[in-house]
C-alpha positions in Angstrom: -46.1 -79.9 -112.4 -46.5 -76.2 -112.7 -45.0 -73.9 -110.1 -46.8 -70.8 -109.0 -45.1 -67.7 -107.9 -46.8 -65.9 -105.1 -46.3 -62.2 -104.5 -45.9 -60.7 -101.2 -48.2 -57.9 -100.0 -45.3 -55.5 -100.6 -45.0 -56.8 -104.2 -48.7 -56.5 -104.9 -48.6 -52.9 -103.6 -45.8 -52.1 -106.0 -47.8 -53.5 -108.9 -50.8 -51.4 -108.0 -48.6 -48.3 -107.7 -47.2 -48.9 -111.2 -50.6 -49.4 -112.6 -51.8 -46.1 -110.9 -48.9 -44.2 -112.3 -49.6 -45.5 -115.8 -53.3 -44.5 -115.4 -52.3 -41.1 -114.3 -49.9 -40.7 -117.1 -52.6 -41.7 -119.7 -55.1 -39.3 -118.1 -52.6 -36.4 -118.3 -51.6 -37.3 -121.8 -55.2 -37.4 -122.9 -55.9 -34.1 -121.3 -52.9 -32.5 -122.9 -53.8 -33.9 -126.3 -57.4 -32.5 -125.8 -56.0 -29.2 -124.7 -53.5 -28.7 -127.5 -55.1 -30.5 -130.4 -58.8 -30.3 -130.0 -60.7 -27.2 -131.3 -61.0 -24.4 -128.7 -63.7 -22.0 -128.1 -63.3 -18.3 -129.1 -61.0 -16.2 -126.9 -63.2 -13.8 -124.9 -62.0 -10.2 -125.4 -62.0 -7.9 -122.4 -64.1 -5.3 -124.2 -65.7 -4.3 -127.4 -63.4 -1.8 -129.2 -65.3 0.7 -131.2 -63.1 3.0 -133.2 -63.6 6.3 -135.0 -61.9 9.5 -136.2 -63.9 12.6 -135.4 -63.3 16.3 -136.3 -62.4 18.2 -133.2 -60.6 20.9 -135.1 -61.0 22.3 -138.6 -64.2 22.9 -140.6 -66.4 20.3 -139.0 -65.2 20.8 -135.4 -68.5 21.9 -134.0 -70.5 19.1 -135.5 -67.8 16.7 -134.6 -67.8 17.8 -131.0 -71.6 17.2 -130.7 -71.2 13.8 -132.3 -68.5 12.8 -130.0 -70.5 14.0 -126.9 -73.3 11.7 -127.9 -71.0 8.8 -128.6 -69.4 9.0 -125.3 -72.8 9.3 -123.6 -73.8 6.1 -125.3 -70.7 4.3 -124.1 -71.3 5.3 -120.5 -74.9 4.4 -120.7 -74.1 1.0 -121.9 -71.4 0.3 -119.5 -72.7 1.9 -116.4 -76.5 1.2 -116.8 -76.6 -1.9 -118.9 -73.5 -3.6 -117.8 -72.2 -4.0 -121.4 -73.5 -5.6 -124.5 -74.4 -9.2 -124.4 -72.6 -11.4 -126.9 -74.1 -14.9 -127.1 -71.0 -16.5 -128.5 -69.1 -15.6 -125.2 -72.1 -16.1 -123.0 -71.6 -12.8 -121.2 -71.9 -9.0 -121.4 -68.8 -7.1 -122.6 -68.1 -3.4 -121.9 -67.6 -1.0 -124.7 -64.5 1.1 -125.2 -64.6 4.1 -127.6 -61.2 4.7 -129.3 -61.2 8.0 -131.2 -58.7 10.5 -132.7 -59.0 14.0 -134.1 -59.0 13.8 -137.9 -58.7 17.7 -138.1 -61.6 17.6 -140.8 -59.0 16.3 -143.3 -59.6 13.3 -145.6 -56.0 12.2 -145.6 -55.7 12.3 -141.8 -58.9 10.5 -141.5 -57.7 7.6 -143.7 -54.4 7.3 -141.7 -56.3 7.2 -138.5 -58.6 4.4 -139.5 -55.7 2.4 -140.6 -54.2 2.9 -137.2 -57.5 2.0 -135.5 -57.7 -1.3 -137.5 -54.0 -2.3 -137.4 -52.7 -1.0 -134.1 -55.8 -0.6 -131.9 -57.4 -3.8 -133.2 -61.0 -2.4 -133.2 -64.0 -4.8 -133.6 -66.4 -2.4 -135.2 -66.3 1.2 -136.4 -68.3 4.4 -136.5 -67.7 6.6 -139.5 -66.3 10.1 -139.2 -68.5 13.3 -139.6 -69.3 14.5 -143.2 -69.8 12.7 -146.4 -66.4 13.7 -147.7 -64.5 11.9 -144.9 -66.9 9.0 -144.8 -66.4 8.5 -148.5 -62.7 8.5 -148.0 -62.5 6.1 -145.1 -65.0 3.4 -145.9 -63.0 1.6 -148.6 -60.3 1.1 -145.9 -62.8 -0.4 -143.5 -64.2 -2.6 -146.1 -60.7 -3.7 -147.1 -60.2 -5.1 -143.6 -63.8 -6.3 -143.2 -64.7 -3.9 -140.3 -68.4 -3.2 -140.1 -68.9 0.6 -140.0 -72.0 2.7 -139.1 -72.4 6.1 -140.6 -73.9 8.9 -138.5 -72.6 11.9 -140.5 -72.1 10.7 -144.1 -75.4 11.3 -145.9 -74.2 11.3 -149.6 -75.8 8.6 -151.7 -72.5 8.4 -153.5 -71.0 6.6 -150.6 -73.2 3.6 -151.1 -73.9 3.9 -154.8 -73.9 0.7 -156.8 -73.2 -1.6 -153.8 -69.7 0.1 -153.5 -69.3 -1.1 -150.0 -70.0 -4.4 -148.4 -69.5 -3.7 -144.6 -70.9 -0.1 -144.2 -74.4 0.8 -142.9 -76.0 4.2 -143.2 -78.0 5.4 -140.2 -79.1 8.8 -141.1 -81.3 9.9 -144.0 -79.4 10.2 -147.3 -78.9 13.4 -149.4 -81.8 12.5 -151.6 -84.0 13.8 -148.8 -82.4 17.0 -147.6 -83.6 19.7 -150.0 -86.0 17.4 -151.9 -88.3 17.1 -148.9 -88.4 20.9 -148.6 -89.4 21.1 -152.3 -92.2 18.7 -151.6 -93.5 21.1 -149.0 -93.1 24.2 -151.2 -95.1 22.5 -153.9 -98.2 22.5 -151.5 -97.9 26.2 -150.8 -99.8 29.2 -152.4 -98.6 30.8 -154.6 -96.9 27.7 -155.8 -93.2 28.4 -156.7 -92.3 27.9 -160.3 -88.6 29.1 -160.4 -85.9 27.7 -158.3 -82.3 28.7 -157.9 -79.7 26.3 -156.5 -76.2 27.2 -155.2 -74.0 24.8 -153.3 -70.5 24.3 -151.9 -68.8 22.1 -154.5 -68.0 19.3 -152.2 -69.5 15.8 -151.9 -72.4 16.4 -149.4 -73.7 19.8 -150.7 -73.3 18.7 -154.3 -75.2 15.4 -153.7 -78.1 17.4 -152.1 -78.1 19.8 -154.9 -78.2 17.1 -157.6 -81.2 15.5 -155.8 -83.0 18.9 -155.4 -82.5 19.7 -159.1 -84.1 16.4 -160.0 -87.0 16.8 -157.6 -87.7 20.4 -158.7 -87.9 19.3 -162.3 -90.2 16.3 -161.3 -92.5 18.8 -159.5 -92.7 20.9 -162.7 -90.5 23.7 -161.4 -87.8 25.5 -163.6 -84.3 25.6 -162.2 -83.2 29.1 -163.3 -79.8 28.9 -161.8 -77.6 26.0 -160.8 -74.0 26.6 -159.7 -71.3 25.2 -157.3 -68.9 27.5 -155.4 -65.5 26.7 -154.0 -65.1 25.4 -150.4 -64.3 28.3 -148.0 -65.9 31.1 -150.1 -66.7 34.1 -148.0 -67.8 36.7 -150.6 -71.1 35.5 -151.9 -72.2 38.9 -153.3 -71.2 38.3 -156.9 -73.0 34.9 -157.0 -76.0 36.2 -155.3 -76.3 39.1 -157.6 -76.3 36.7 -160.6 -79.0 34.7 -158.9 -81.1 37.7 -158.0 -81.2 38.7 -161.7 -83.0 35.4 -162.4 -85.8 36.3 -160.0 -86.2 32.8 -158.4 -89.1 32.1 -156.1 -86.9 30.0 -153.9 -83.2 29.8 -153.2 -81.9 26.4 -152.2 -78.4 25.0 -151.3 -75.5 26.3 -149.3 -73.1 23.9 -147.5 -72.5 24.3 -143.8 -73.0 26.9 -141.1 -70.6 29.5 -142.3 -72.1 29.4 -145.7 -75.6 29.8 -144.4 -74.7 32.8 -142.2 -72.9 34.5 -145.1 -75.6 33.8 -147.7 -78.3 35.3 -145.3 -76.4 38.3 -144.4 -75.1 39.1 -147.9 -78.6 38.6 -149.4 -79.8 41.4 -147.1 -76.9 43.5 -148.2 -78.1 43.4 -151.8 -81.8 43.3 -151.0 -82.3 39.9 -152.4 -85.4 38.4 -150.9 -87.1 35.5 -152.8 -90.2 33.9 -151.3 -88.1 31.4 -149.4 -84.5 30.5 -148.5 -83.9 26.9 -147.7 -80.2 26.2 -146.7 -78.3 23.1 -145.6 -77.0 22.2 -142.1 -76.5 25.6 -140.7 -80.1 26.9 -140.4 -81.4 24.3 -137.9 -78.4 25.1 -135.5 -78.9 27.7 -132.8 -75.7 29.2 -133.9 -77.4 30.4 -137.0 -79.9 32.6 -135.0 -77.2 33.6 -132.6 -75.1 34.9 -135.5 -77.9 36.7 -137.3 -80.6 37.6 -134.7 -83.8 38.7 -136.4 -82.3 38.4 -139.9 -82.5 34.6 -139.3 -86.3 34.8 -139.2 -88.3 32.8 -141.8 -85.3 30.9 -143.1 -85.9 27.1 -143.7 -83.6 24.2 -143.2 -83.8 20.4 -143.4 -82.8 18.4 -140.4 -82.4 14.8 -139.5 -84.2 15.2 -136.2 -85.7 17.7 -133.8 -86.6 17.3 -130.1 -90.3 18.0 -130.8 -90.2 15.2 -133.4 -88.7 12.6 -131.1 -90.1 9.0 -131.3 -91.4 7.4 -128.1 -92.3 3.8 -127.3 -96.0 4.7 -127.8 -95.3 6.1 -131.3 -93.3 3.0 -132.3 -96.1 0.8 -131.1 -98.4 2.5 -133.5 -96.0 2.0 -136.3 -95.9 -1.7 -135.4 -92.1 -1.5 -134.6 -90.0 -2.4 -131.5 -88.8 0.6 -129.7 -85.1 0.2 -128.7 -82.8 2.3 -126.6 -83.5 5.2 -124.3 -86.5 7.5 -124.4 -86.1 11.1 -125.7 -86.0 12.4 -122.2 -83.4 9.8 -121.1 -81.3 10.7 -124.1 -81.2 14.3 -123.3 -80.2 13.4 -119.7 -77.3 11.2 -120.9 -76.0 14.1 -123.1 -76.1 16.5 -120.2 -74.2 14.0 -118.1 -71.6 13.4 -120.8 -70.9 17.1 -121.1 -70.4 17.4 -117.4 -68.0 14.4 -117.4 -65.9 15.2 -120.6 -66.4 18.8 -121.4 -67.0 18.0 -125.1 -69.9 19.4 -127.0 -72.2 21.7 -125.2 -74.1 22.0 -121.9 -77.7 20.6 -122.3 -80.1 22.5 -120.1 -83.3 22.2 -122.2 -84.5 20.2 -125.4 -83.6 23.3 -127.5 -80.0 22.7 -126.7 -79.9 19.3 -128.4 -78.6 19.3 -132.1 -79.6 16.7 -134.6 -75.9 15.8 -134.8 -76.2 14.6 -131.2 -79.2 12.5 -132.1 -77.8 10.9 -135.4 -74.6 9.9 -133.6 -76.3 8.3 -130.6 -78.7 6.5 -133.0 -75.8 5.1 -134.9 -74.5 3.7 -131.7 -77.8 2.1 -130.9 -77.9 0.4 -134.3 -74.4 -0.9 -133.7 -75.5 -2.1 -130.3 -78.6 -3.8 -131.7 -76.6 -5.4 -134.5 -74.1 -7.0 -132.1 -76.8 -8.3 -129.8 -78.7 -9.8 -132.6 -75.6 -11.3 -134.3 -74.4 -12.7 -131.0 -70.8 -12.4 -132.2 -68.1 -10.0 -133.2 -67.8 -11.7 -136.6 -68.1 -9.0 -139.3 -69.9 -11.0 -141.8 -72.5 -12.1 -139.3 -72.9 -8.5 -137.9 -73.4 -7.1 -141.4 -75.9 -9.8 -142.3 -78.0 -9.1 -139.3 -78.2 -5.4 -140.3 -80.1 -6.4 -143.4 -82.9 -7.8 -141.3 -83.1 -5.0 -138.7 -86.3 -2.9 -138.7 -87.0 -1.0 -135.4 -87.4 2.4 -133.9 -85.3 4.5 -131.6 -86.0 8.1 -130.3 -84.3 9.2 -133.6 -86.9 7.4 -135.7 -87.2 4.3 -138.0 -84.2 2.3 -139.0 -84.2 0.1 -142.1 -81.6 -0.2 -144.9 -81.5 -1.4 -148.5 -79.8 -4.7 -148.0 -78.0 -4.5 -151.4 -76.2 -1.2 -150.7 -76.5 -0.4 -146.9 -78.3 2.9 -147.8 -80.9 4.1 -145.2 -84.4 3.9 -146.5 -86.5 3.9 -143.2 -85.6 7.2 -141.5 -87.4 10.4 -142.5 -86.3 14.0 -142.3 -88.2 17.2 -141.1 -88.1 20.8 -142.2 -87.8 23.6 -139.7 -88.4 27.4 -140.0 -87.3 30.1 -137.7 -90.4 31.9 -136.4 -90.2 34.4 -133.5 -86.9 33.2 -132.4 -88.0 29.5 -132.3 -87.4 26.6 -134.5 -90.8 25.4 -135.6 -91.3 22.1 -137.6 -93.3 23.0 -140.6 -93.0 19.6 -142.5 -94.2 16.9 -142.7 -97.6 17.9 -141.5 -97.9 14.9 -139.2 -95.2 16.2 -136.8 -95.6 20.0 -137.7 -95.6 22.5 -134.7 -96.5 25.5 -136.9 -97.6 26.4 -140.5 -94.9 27.8 -142.7 -94.7 31.6 -143.2 -94.7 31.8 -146.9 -93.8 34.1 -148.8 -91.3 35.5 -146.2 -91.6 39.2 -145.6 -89.2 41.5 -147.5 -86.1 42.8 -145.7 -87.7 46.3 -145.7 -90.9 44.8 -144.1 -88.9 43.3 -141.4 -87.2 46.6 -140.5 
């Protein structure tokens, strides 16, 4: 006969307690296994780090200051008015932090600073420095570490030639447009110019513009009677201008930056050299050019990436069949003014005439960066760069679209200005012109 053991209530309670402990242990062990062994979601960064070197001293300082003024204006607009950039992968908006250093307008310094930004500051994305020379120098470093970069001041086609870069995107128009678009305008004028002289600072950006201008002039049936580079920092242009004058060109094209433009204009007057037109790079559209020369700046032409009178609006974008993205032109100028008051970098913005195209192209590069991050929904470089190939939209700066194979800008179009009666007038293309070109320009003697 079997015997049965009966447990007391106290014994049964102990058994229940043991079972409960075992269950708790199993739950904790399972949770620990899940926590430590199962795949985790991505760590959410506190902010999106956007890094760049920018020229605050040296040759490019003025343009660098304008660029940084706009970049900081964008940062504050995103953080204060938009609450950050929404990144789908993290399910939230993240604030932007701009990290920048002065590259002193030096290639070697810029390269070291981008290595610091990548390896020490751990940036997520980058803005390129100002100028083609510096952008050409640093983009291979950014590509090496798979950091997507957006170029606001590097226009040379050489930067992107042959698919040289995998992770860089150009926002401004390339050098193939600068002087070439002016030649397209001159070809429509009467009397049509037949002889062209091209002189240029023998550095990456001006040289690239000059090469494109030479090809365009020949395509238009014009003869290039003089083509010569000059050393960086040249101050005495009279020997070179005297040689050019002897060739009797209808148009003088080229230059380099603001100091070159001022010197070429003033020294041309000294030797009474006055072709039918001067069209010089970078410096002419800047108010500093007119401030330096006064009435001697009249009738000079210059290509520019953007002018306030040619700003794009939501209405214009709609007619183009494109999405308008970012602030309106008026809002952009308001943000620039606010940035100057806060940081003291750049210049005070009291009217549209105070805004430089360097402001506009830098802010536009930030908008493209912002749009790319939103569309990619991640900070993964490969996904961000892939999204850029598909982007086609409009900002106040104009159209954005790149060649997917190279990253070269193919959407944005430039304009040509001429100083007339102390004002910058847009004279080309006709669709946005505010005045007709004065051509041929009056002689120095006629101007008094």
